[in-house]
C-alpha positions as CSV (number, residue, x, y, z in Angstrom):
1,X,142.0,-9.5,124.4
2,X,140.8,-11.2,121.2
3,X,143.3,-12.8,118.8
4,X,142.9,-10.1,116.0
5,X,143.2,-7.3,118.6
6,X,146.2,-8.9,120.1
7,X,147.8,-9.3,116.7
8,X,147.2,-5.6,115.9
9,X,148.7,-4.7,119.3
10,X,151.8,-6.8,118.7
11,X,152.2,-5.2,115.2
12,X,152.0,-1.8,116.8
13,X,154.6,-2.7,119.4
14,X,156.9,-4.0,116.6
15,X,156.4,-0.7,114.7
16,X,157.2,1.3,117.7
17,X,160.3,-0.8,118.4
18,X,161.7,-0.2,114.9
19,X,160.5,3.5,114.6
20,X,163.2,6.0,113.6
21,X,162.3,8.2,116.7
22,X,162.8,7.5,120.3
23,X,159.7,5.9,121.9
24,X,159.1,4.7,125.4
25,X,155.9,3.5,127.1
26,X,155.6,3.6,130.9
27,X,153.1,3.1,133.7
28,X,151.7,6.1,135.5
29,X,154.5,6.0,138.0
30,X,157.1,6.2,135.2
31,X,158.0,2.5,135.3
32,X,159.2,1.6,131.7
33,X,157.2,-1.2,130.0
34,X,158.6,-0.7,126.5
35,X,161.5,1.3,125.1
36,X,162.9,1.1,121.6
37,X,166.7,1.1,120.9
38,X,167.0,4.7,119.8
39,X,165.3,5.9,122.9
40,X,167.4,3.7,125.1
41,X,170.5,5.1,123.5
42,X,169.4,8.6,124.4
43,X,168.3,7.8,127.9
44,X,170.9,5.4,129.1
45,X,173.7,8.1,129.7
46,X,171.2,10.0,131.9
47,X,170.3,7.2,134.2
48,X,172.0,7.7,137.6
49,X,172.3,4.0,138.3
50,X,173.1,2.7,134.8
51,X,169.7,1.0,134.7
52,X,166.7,2.0,132.5
53,X,163.7,1.0,134.5
54,X,161.9,4.3,135.2
55,X,161.5,7.3,133.0
56,X,161.1,9.9,135.8
57,X,164.3,8.6,137.5
58,X,166.3,8.7,134.2
59,X,165.3,12.3,133.5
60,X,165.3,13.5,137.1
61,X,168.6,15.3,136.8
62,X,167.5,17.4,133.8
63,X,163.7,17.4,134.4
64,X,163.1,17.2,138.1
65,X,159.5,18.4,137.8
66,X,158.4,15.8,135.2
67,X,156.7,13.5,137.7
68,X,154.9,16.5,139.2
69,X,153.8,17.6,135.7
70,X,152.2,14.2,135.2
71,X,150.5,14.2,138.6
72,X,149.1,17.7,138.0
73,X,147.8,16.9,134.5
74,X,144.0,17.1,135.0
75,X,142.6,15.2,132.1
76,X,142.2,11.5,131.6
77,X,144.3,11.6,128.5
78,X,146.1,14.1,126.4
79,X,149.5,15.9,125.9
80,X,151.3,16.6,129.1
81,X,154.2,18.4,127.3
82,X,154.8,19.0,123.6
83,X,158.3,19.2,122.1
84,X,159.8,20.4,125.3
85,X,163.5,21.1,124.8
86,X,165.7,19.6,127.5
87,X,169.4,20.7,127.5
88,X,171.9,18.0,128.5
89,X,175.3,19.2,129.6
90,X,178.1,17.2,127.9
91,X,179.8,15.8,131.0
92,X,182.7,14.7,128.9
93,X,186.2,16.0,129.5
94,X,187.3,18.6,127.0
95,X,183.9,18.8,125.4
96,X,182.0,22.0,125.9
97,X,179.0,21.4,123.6
98,X,175.6,20.6,125.1
99,X,173.1,18.2,123.8
100,X,169.4,19.2,123.5
101,X,166.7,16.6,123.6
102,X,163.1,17.1,122.6
103,X,160.4,15.5,124.8
104,X,156.8,15.0,124.0
105,X,154.8,13.2,126.8
106,X,151.3,11.8,126.2
107,X,148.9,10.5,128.8
108,X,147.2,7.5,127.1
109,X,144.9,6.7,130.0
110,X,145.0,6.5,133.8
111,X,147.6,3.8,133.8
112,X,149.8,4.5,130.8
113,X,152.1,7.2,129.4
114,X,153.9,7.4,126.1
115,X,157.0,9.6,125.5
116,X,158.6,10.6,122.2
117,X,162.3,11.6,122.6
118,X,164.6,12.8,119.9
119,X,168.0,14.6,119.7
120,X,167.4,18.1,118.3
121,X,170.9,19.6,119.1
122,X,171.8,20.4,115.5
123,X,168.3,21.8,114.6
124,X,168.4,24.1,117.7
125,X,171.8,25.4,116.7
126,X,170.6,25.9,113.1
127,X,167.5,27.6,114.3
128,X,169.5,30.0,116.4
129,X,171.7,30.9,113.4
130,X,168.7,31.3,111.2
131,X,167.1,33.7,113.7
132,X,170.3,35.7,113.7
133,X,170.3,35.9,109.9
134,X,166.7,36.9,109.8
135,X,167.3,39.6,112.3
136,X,170.2,40.9,110.2
137,X,168.0,41.0,107.1
138,X,165.2,42.7,109.0
139,X,167.6,45.4,110.3
140,X,168.7,46.1,106.7
141,X,165.3,45.9,105.1
142,X,162.9,47.6,107.5
143,X,162.8,51.1,108.9
144,X,166.0,52.3,107.2
145,X,165.1,55.9,108.0
146,X,164.8,55.2,111.7
147,X,168.3,54.4,112.9
148,X,171.4,55.8,114.4
149,X,174.7,55.0,112.7
150,X,178.1,55.5,114.3
151,X,181.6,54.2,113.8
152,X,183.6,52.5,116.6
153,X,187.3,52.1,117.3
154,X,188.9,48.8,118.3
155,X,187.8,49.3,122.0
156,X,184.1,50.0,121.1
157,X,184.4,53.7,121.6
158,X,182.5,56.1,119.3
159,X,184.7,57.8,116.7
160,X,182.4,59.9,114.4
161,X,179.3,61.9,115.1
162,X,176.2,61.4,113.1
163,X,173.0,63.5,113.6
164,X,171.0,60.3,113.6
165,X,172.4,59.6,117.1
166,X,170.7,62.6,118.6
167,X,167.4,61.8,116.8
168,X,167.2,58.3,118.2
169,X,169.0,58.5,121.6
170,X,168.9,62.2,122.5
171,X,172.7,62.3,123.0
172,X,174.7,65.2,121.6
173,X,178.1,65.0,119.8
174,X,179.9,66.2,122.9
175,X,178.2,63.5,125.0
176,X,179.1,60.5,122.9
177,X,182.5,61.3,121.3
178,X,185.2,59.0,122.6
179,X,182.7,57.2,124.9
180,X,182.0,53.5,125.0
181,X,178.9,52.1,123.3
182,X,177.9,50.8,126.7
183,X,176.5,54.4,127.3
184,X,173.5,53.4,125.3
185,X,172.6,50.6,127.7
186,X,171.3,50.5,131.3
187,X,174.1,50.6,133.8
188,X,174.1,46.9,134.8
189,X,173.2,45.5,131.4
190,X,176.6,45.5,129.8
191,X,180.3,45.6,130.9
192,X,183.3,46.8,129.1
193,X,184.4,43.2,128.7
194,X,181.1,42.4,127.2
195,X,181.6,45.2,124.7
196,X,184.9,43.6,123.6
197,X,183.0,40.2,123.4
198,X,180.6,41.7,120.9
199,X,183.4,43.2,118.8
200,X,185.2,39.8,118.8
201,X,181.9,38.1,117.8
202,X,181.5,40.6,115.0
203,X,185.1,39.7,113.8
204,X,184.3,36.0,113.9
205,X,180.8,35.8,112.4
206,X,180.5,39.1,110.5
207,X,178.1,40.8,112.9
208,X,176.9,40.9,116.5
209,X,173.2,41.6,117.1
210,X,171.6,42.3,120.4
211,X,168.0,43.3,121.2
212,X,166.9,44.6,124.6
213,X,166.4,47.7,126.7
214,X,168.5,50.8,125.8
215,X,168.7,54.2,127.4
216,X,168.2,57.7,126.1
217,X,170.0,60.8,127.3
218,X,167.0,61.8,129.4
219,X,167.0,58.5,131.3
220,X,164.0,57.0,129.5
221,X,164.2,53.5,128.1
222,X,163.3,52.1,124.7
223,X,163.5,48.6,123.2
224,X,166.5,48.8,120.8
225,X,168.1,46.6,118.2
226,X,171.9,47.1,118.2
227,X,174.0,45.7,115.3
228,X,177.8,45.8,115.2
229,X,179.5,45.0,111.9
230,X,183.2,45.1,111.1
231,X,184.5,47.7,108.7
232,X,187.9,46.1,108.2
233,X,189.1,43.1,106.3
234,X,190.2,40.5,108.8
235,X,192.8,39.1,106.3
236,X,194.4,42.6,105.8
237,X,194.5,43.7,109.5
238,X,197.6,42.5,111.2
239,X,196.8,44.0,114.6
240,X,193.7,44.7,116.7
241,X,194.5,48.4,116.6
242,X,193.6,48.4,112.9
243,X,190.1,47.2,113.5
244,X,187.0,49.4,113.0
245,X,183.3,48.8,113.3
246,X,179.9,50.3,112.6
247,X,177.1,50.4,115.1
248,X,173.5,50.6,114.0
249,X,170.9,51.3,116.7
250,X,167.2,51.1,115.9
251,X,164.2,51.9,118.1
252,X,162.0,48.8,117.8
253,X,159.7,49.4,120.7
254,X,156.7,48.5,118.6
255,X,158.1,44.9,118.5
256,X,158.9,44.7,122.2
257,X,155.7,43.0,123.4
258,X,155.9,40.4,120.6
259,X,159.6,39.8,121.3
260,X,159.1,39.5,125.0
261,X,156.1,37.2,124.6
262,X,158.2,34.9,122.3
263,X,161.1,35.0,124.7
264,X,158.9,34.1,127.6
265,X,157.2,31.2,125.8
266,X,160.5,29.7,124.7
267,X,163.0,30.6,127.4
268,X,161.3,31.4,130.6
269,X,160.2,29.2,133.6
270,X,156.4,29.4,133.7
271,X,156.2,30.0,137.4
272,X,159.0,32.5,138.2
273,X,159.6,34.2,134.9
274,X,163.4,33.5,135.1
275,X,165.3,31.6,132.5
276,X,164.4,27.9,132.2
277,X,167.0,25.1,132.0
278,X,167.2,25.2,128.3
279,X,167.8,29.0,128.1
280,X,170.3,28.8,131.0
281,X,172.5,26.1,129.3
282,X,172.3,27.9,126.0
283,X,173.5,31.2,127.6
284,X,176.1,29.3,129.7
285,X,177.5,27.6,126.6
286,X,178.0,31.0,125.0
287,X,179.8,32.3,128.1
288,X,182.0,29.3,128.2
289,X,183.0,29.8,124.6
290,X,183.8,33.4,125.4
291,X,185.9,32.4,128.4
292,X,187.8,29.8,126.3
293,X,188.8,32.5,123.8
294,X,189.5,35.3,126.4
295,X,189.8,34.0,130.0
296,X,188.6,36.4,132.6
297,X,186.7,36.3,135.9
298,X,183.4,34.4,135.8
299,X,181.5,32.9,138.7
300,X,178.4,30.8,139.4
301,X,176.0,30.7,142.4
302,X,173.8,27.8,143.2
303,X,170.8,28.8,145.4
304,X,168.3,26.6,147.2
305,X,165.4,27.5,149.4
306,X,165.9,26.0,152.9
307,X,163.4,23.5,154.2
308,X,161.2,24.0,151.2
309,X,159.4,20.7,151.7
310,X,158.4,21.8,155.1
311,X,156.8,25.0,153.6
312,X,154.8,22.9,151.2
313,X,153.7,20.5,153.8
314,X,152.7,23.2,156.3
315,X,151.1,25.9,154.1
316,X,150.3,24.0,150.8
317,X,151.7,24.0,147.3
318,X,150.1,27.4,146.4
319,X,152.1,29.0,149.2
320,X,155.2,27.1,148.1
321,X,154.7,28.6,144.6
322,X,154.4,32.1,146.1
323,X,157.7,31.6,148.0
324,X,159.4,30.6,144.7
325,X,158.1,33.6,143.0
326,X,159.2,35.8,145.9
327,X,162.7,34.2,145.7
328,X,162.9,34.8,142.0
329,X,161.8,38.5,142.4
330,X,164.5,38.9,145.0
331,X,167.1,37.5,142.6
332,X,166.1,39.9,139.9
333,X,166.3,42.8,142.3
334,X,169.8,41.8,143.6
335,X,171.7,40.6,140.6
336,X,172.7,42.5,137.5
337,X,170.7,42.6,134.2
338,X,173.7,41.0,132.5
339,X,173.8,38.1,134.9
340,X,172.0,34.9,133.8
341,X,169.3,34.0,136.3
342,X,167.5,30.6,136.0
343,X,165.3,28.2,137.8
344,X,166.7,24.7,137.3
345,X,163.8,22.9,138.9
346,X,161.9,22.7,142.2
347,X,163.5,25.1,144.7
348,X,166.9,25.0,142.9
349,X,168.1,28.2,141.2
350,X,171.4,29.2,139.5
351,X,173.1,32.5,138.6
352,X,176.0,32.8,136.1
353,X,177.9,36.1,136.7
354,X,180.2,37.1,133.8
355,X,183.1,39.4,134.7
356,X,182.8,38.6,138.4
357,X,185.4,37.3,140.8
358,X,184.8,34.8,143.5
359,X,184.9,37.6,146.1
360,X,182.4,39.7,144.1
361,X,180.0,36.7,143.7
362,X,180.2,36.0,147.4
363,X,179.4,39.6,148.3
364,X,176.3,39.7,146.1
365,X,175.2,36.2,147.3
366,X,175.4,37.3,150.9
367,X,173.4,40.4,150.2
368,X,170.7,38.3,148.6
369,X,170.6,35.9,151.5
370,X,170.2,38.8,153.9
371,X,167.4,40.3,151.7
372,X,165.4,37.0,151.8
373,X,165.9,36.4,155.5
374,X,164.7,40.0,156.3
375,X,161.4,39.6,154.4
376,X,158.2,37.5,154.6
377,X,155.8,36.3,152.0
378,X,152.2,37.2,152.5
379,X,149.8,34.3,151.5
380,X,146.3,35.0,152.6
381,X,146.5,35.7,156.3
382,X,149.8,33.9,156.6
383,X,153.2,35.6,156.8
384,X,155.8,33.0,155.7
385,X,159.4,33.6,156.5
386,X,162.1,31.5,154.9
387,X,165.8,31.5,154.2
388,X,168.1,30.4,151.3
389,X,171.5,28.8,151.1
390,X,174.1,29.5,148.4
391,X,177.2,27.8,147.0
392,X,179.8,29.7,144.9
393,X,182.4,28.6,142.4
394,X,184.5,30.4,139.9
395,X,186.1,29.5,136.6
396,X,189.7,28.4,136.3
397,X,191.8,26.3,133.9
398,X,190.8,23.1,135.8
399,X,187.1,23.6,134.9
400,X,186.3,21.8,131.7
401,X,182.7,22.8,131.1
402,X,179.6,24.3,132.7
403,X,178.8,20.9,134.2
404,X,182.1,21.0,136.2
405,X,181.5,24.6,137.4
406,X,178.0,23.7,138.5
407,X,179.3,20.6,140.3
408,X,181.7,22.8,142.3
409,X,179.0,25.3,143.2
410,X,176.7,22.4,144.2
411,X,179.3,21.0,146.5
412,X,179.7,24.4,148.1
413,X,175.9,24.6,148.4
414,X,175.9,21.2,150.2
415,X,178.5,22.6,152.6
416,X,176.2,25.6,153.3
417,X,173.3,23.3,154.0
418,X,175.4,21.1,156.3
419,X,176.7,24.2,158.1
420,X,173.3,25.3,159.3
421,X,171.6,26.9,156.2
422,X,170.9,30.6,155.6
423,X,174.6,31.0,154.6
424,X,176.9,31.2,151.7
425,X,179.9,28.9,151.1
426,X,182.7,29.0,148.6
427,X,184.0,25.9,146.8
428,X,187.3,25.1,148.5
429,X,189.9,23.2,146.4
430,X,191.6,21.8,149.5
431,X,188.4,20.1,150.7
432,X,187.2,18.8,147.3
433,X,189.2,17.0,144.6
434,X,189.8,19.1,141.5
435,X,187.4,18.3,138.7
436,X,189.7,17.2,135.8
437,X,189.5,18.5,132.3
């Protein structure tokens, strides 16, 4: 390297070292050759051994497929991933907030990678609040002639009849009077406890907005936007019995494809269509907040495909991908629409079940294991049979955050694997130390 070029290179390294964003340069195998202080500050808490020598190792717990992404990248140089949001559970006692990092990874050449890492926790939270505000404004400003408006009592039951209900949903006055607003949703999409959650959220923030599949009286579905707003003054209502709400339902089926495409791009795992890590931790954080305000049954299931490496080695990675898609489809067919289904990475999946006891979670997990064991995946002329193992844990006052709940379920999953696989195990407090607050 000539002297001028070497000087320019040193100047570039100095700039990178002092840059106000996290920068790290690595070799193709992830070995770190340069990391600036801001990036080291973000990565060091993630390193399992307290060392910061390899980027893939440091991020393995939150991005287990990063090494594979790099290996599968076909070009000699270019962007491997751009502004990928990576949720980091807090891991601190008493702290329920999650951190979100943004990762952009560039392949400079066959030997070098460059990563840009930044903390986007606050901007993600502000973006979520902004989207909610925009949805509220959109509900008020667009299609005001195409809505159903009803009033709700403190339990979320319909009080007053409005002809607009029949126009939008097909339900008559006799069918809706005194019934819960859950009647407008598919059977497994909302529970009575979730109805109360939405009323409490409306009390706390001024509204609760939800968009998704709704049901008409004839059983047909439409993509609906459902807004709940309080009609009472919180400062003047001394008891919950004095609360009242309005419910506005709009048929926004014309926006469904765009809404689902956006949801898939931001929140879904590209292979299976289930939630990705980011979306799971965002949903889990919301459920933890609800549980903290109003404790009730809530369970979590960790699922892992048995001997998955053997499947990849014997049949190839395309067959392995087919198995993962089959597993995800089985999860969608077994668990409820209101459950949070996600792929954490590799062959590891998770389901968060609101309003579900440990016994209820165990029953549905066993049903899922039996479903998978009784089927095969057709890949070309091969019929691949496989099984899954599952570990279950449930919320209690000793669980500080989603990290702790997942750790319990993961310990139970390890017990299922050690017990022979193709089985379901509960987390047992007598065999594992309690996870402190």
